[in-house]
C-alpha atoms as one frame of an Amber mdcrd trajectory, in Angstrom:
protein
  13.097  15.902  25.969  15.031  19.286  26.514  13.380  20.439  23.257   9.695
  19.486  24.638  10.430  21.346  27.766  11.412  24.711  25.701   8.561  24.667
  23.928   6.318  24.132  26.936   8.184  26.953  28.869   8.109  29.360  25.807
   4.290  28.571  25.367   3.821  29.409  29.040   5.928  32.513  28.807   3.781
  33.878  25.718   0.441  32.956  27.777   1.666  34.985  30.736   2.329  38.097
  28.665  -0.762  38.046  26.851  -2.850  37.846  30.318  -0.880  40.391  31.688
  -1.145  42.655  28.757  -4.890  41.966  28.834  -5.162  42.833  32.474  -3.733
  46.066  32.001  -5.813  47.007  29.324  -8.776  46.151  31.736  -7.718  48.574
  34.450  -7.979  51.865  32.655 -11.276  50.297  31.163 -13.004  49.699  34.152
 -11.950  52.963  35.271 -14.220  54.404  32.780 -16.844  52.140  33.170 -17.085
  53.288  36.859 -17.303  56.919  35.262 -19.801  55.666  33.117 -21.485  54.050
  36.055 -21.301  57.491  38.280 -22.929  59.339  35.283 -26.292  56.806  35.194
 -26.236  56.395  38.841 -26.715  60.767  38.939 -29.506  60.314  36.650 -31.298
  57.760  38.685 -30.617  60.121  41.921 -32.159  63.254  39.915 -35.301  61.478
  38.961 -35.474  60.555  42.552 -35.454  63.786  43.757 -31.967  63.250  45.449
 -29.862  66.179  43.781 -27.148  66.170  46.253 -26.155  62.600  45.604 -26.771
  63.265  41.747 -24.103  66.144  41.958 -21.560  63.969  43.987 -21.921  61.247
  41.355 -21.001  63.531  38.667 -18.107  64.747  40.653 -16.663  61.201  41.280
 -17.005  60.560  37.334 -14.934  63.661  36.907 -12.178  61.769  39.105 -12.336
  58.985  37.472 -12.458  60.738  34.590  -9.122  62.176  35.186  -7.633  59.106
  36.311  -8.592  56.343  33.373  -6.275  58.686  30.795  -3.657  58.853  33.341
  -3.151  55.039  34.622  -3.382  54.113  30.541  -0.452  56.502  29.806   1.670
  55.008  33.135   0.660  51.688  32.129   1.537  52.147  28.453  -1.880  50.701
  27.648  -3.382  53.341  25.622  -5.872  52.684  22.731  -8.239  53.870  20.139
 -10.938  51.679  22.108 -10.028  53.268  25.084 -10.206  56.824  23.539 -13.685
  55.780  21.887 -15.144  54.572  25.025 -13.800  57.244  27.336 -15.731  59.788
  25.081 -18.765  57.910  25.129 -18.775  57.529  29.180 -17.778  61.513  29.213
 -21.234  62.535  26.871 -23.443  60.720  29.297 -21.648  61.731  32.558 -20.788
  65.372  31.184 -23.404  66.050  28.532 -26.266  63.955  29.089 -26.449  63.773
  33.063 -26.064  67.276  34.190 -29.026  68.252  31.551 -31.252  65.640  32.705
 -30.548  66.920  36.344 -31.283  70.370  35.405 -34.606  69.423  33.631 -35.823
  67.644  36.435 -34.619  70.153  38.672 -35.714  73.505  37.747 -36.465  73.420
  33.553 -39.175  71.298  33.592 -42.004  73.903  34.335 -40.925  75.964  31.398
 -42.455  73.206  28.791 -40.546  73.328  25.639 -38.011  76.179  26.287 -37.184
  73.911  29.465 -36.242  70.957  27.168 -34.915  72.496  24.743 -32.484  74.099
  26.667 -31.364  70.684  27.968 -31.129  69.227  24.719 -28.782  72.680  23.758
 -26.677  71.699  26.463 -26.579  67.960  25.224 -25.673  68.994  21.962 -22.857
  71.036  22.626 -21.473  68.288  24.990 -21.728  66.179  21.923 -19.529  69.153
  19.502 -17.569  69.761  22.275 -16.224  66.040  22.502 -15.910  65.264  19.234
 -13.957  68.752  18.216 -11.742  67.725  21.248 -11.043  64.171  19.634 -10.347
  65.568  16.244  -8.062  68.789  17.706  -6.116  66.538  19.959  -2.787  67.268
  18.585  -3.785  70.460  17.333  -4.478  72.340  20.161  -2.460  74.514  22.304
  -0.901  72.452  25.426  -1.521  75.275  27.352  -5.388  76.177  26.639  -8.290
  74.258  25.750 -10.466  75.970  23.026 -13.984  76.061  24.651 -14.703  75.202
  28.161 -14.418  71.424  28.998 -17.296  69.479  29.568 -16.243  67.980  32.935
 -16.149  71.377  33.996 -19.197  72.314  32.756 -21.047  69.605  34.309 -18.834
  70.600  37.393 -20.386  74.078  37.507 -23.932  73.390  36.412 -24.428  70.645
  39.379 -22.915  72.416  41.752 -25.143  75.352  41.167 -27.862  72.778  41.811
 -26.448  71.531  44.966 -25.318  74.814  46.451 -28.848  76.137  45.801 -30.634
  72.515  47.123 -28.154  73.126  50.202 -29.565  76.693  51.282 -32.876  76.111
  50.846 -33.222  77.098  46.923 -35.662  74.509  44.933 -35.918  75.031  41.106
 -39.306  76.458  41.477 -38.706  79.268  43.908 -38.131  83.333  43.466 -34.127
  83.899  43.347 -33.359  86.712  46.528 -37.225  88.164  45.415 -35.864  89.055
  42.214 -36.142  86.102  39.664 -37.406  82.977  39.578 -35.182  80.482  39.554
 -35.821  78.456  36.674 -35.057  81.214  34.392 -31.498  81.491  36.577 -31.110
  78.097  35.710 -32.226  78.191  32.134 -30.038  81.111  31.786 -26.797  79.217
  33.142 -27.199  76.128  31.190 -27.659  78.145  28.213 -24.504  79.994  29.132
 -22.369  77.141  29.827 -23.751  75.228  26.634 -22.276  78.168  23.948 -18.952
  78.577  26.338 -18.570  74.701  25.675 -18.698  75.452  21.748 -16.495  78.939
  21.518 -13.168  79.550  20.829 -12.893  81.142  23.786  -9.641  79.836  25.959
  -9.556  78.047  28.889  -6.413  77.440  30.856  -6.029  73.406  30.308  -3.187
  72.775  33.225  -0.852  70.643  30.313   2.248  72.585  30.825   2.416  72.102
  34.366   5.446  69.212  34.942   5.245  67.575  38.282   8.871  66.883  38.190
   9.951  70.191  37.851   9.684  72.718  40.532   6.138  73.381  41.015   5.360
  77.507  42.450   4.840  78.015  45.595   1.598  80.132  45.018   0.231  77.159
  43.174   0.862  74.612  46.062  -0.802  77.346  48.841  -3.669  77.688  46.391
  -4.134  73.758  45.872  -3.817  73.428  49.868  -6.468  76.756  50.011  -8.853
  74.706  47.819  -8.737  71.450  49.508  -9.027  73.163  52.690 -12.318  74.726
  51.864 -13.784  71.539  49.736 -13.392  69.756  53.221 -15.028  72.396  55.086
 -17.848  73.401  52.834 -17.887  71.102  49.751 -20.946  72.785  47.638 -19.901
  76.051  48.158 -16.482  75.728  47.643 -16.728  73.746  44.062 -19.178  76.210
  42.890 -17.006  79.083  43.398 -13.425  77.440  42.227 -15.422  76.112  38.871
 -16.713  79.452  38.817 -13.709  81.498  39.136 -12.421  78.661  36.131 -15.406
  79.615  34.087 -14.567  83.358  34.283 -11.162  82.873  33.831 -12.057  81.914
  29.995 -13.859  85.512  29.629 -11.414  87.254  31.332  -8.754  86.025  28.634
 -11.356  86.902  26.550 -11.222  90.441  27.373  -7.693  90.990  27.488  -7.105
  89.101  24.184  -9.546  91.928  22.911  -7.585  94.360  24.700  -4.242  93.403
  23.523  -5.313  93.939  20.041  -6.500  97.276  20.327
């Protein structure tokens, strides 16, 4: 009788552990699915002409993308499936969605040149994600090589958002000088090529929150939160824009040191 009870208890423990394990695996993948949904939702809203909602959905996808990997590491539920699923989700949210938003908003009137620019962006995002997966253990911890796809998406859609907020549509003249569609085309191509470049962009992976964090860094984070809460589109565009320019600043500094 005792032996039967012992067998029954062991089965219950085994079942409980199995269920618990799969529940934890569901958590990071659920967050990845939320990121994927946000990317899909942004495409739908862009097609409906609601560019503000499309941009916000991309930023939600960026937040979700930052959470899934961290939660997987914290709960010890990292898996090859999760990594692959995350890459596919990123391709939709940070590759396809931003390209389609720009295409619908400004690039469509350019005809072939418009959809070619959108495709080049998609292609470069796919290349960037594939290269990141292959070089996962090889790259420097402190830097990304090439503009990360979430930052590329953030810069592109924040440009649309801030332009829309200030009364510029994709078909208008930018400061009475050049048509917005050509500004959008140039920016799309520049960001796309930055993703597949070897330019170094700071990753922030060397920051250990368990150790002391520089006071200046804390002030910058607080300032960023204040700016974003005061005027989200402008603040996000400026912050991501500075990050984008920092890579080119590193490139110039690198060549100066070489000389």
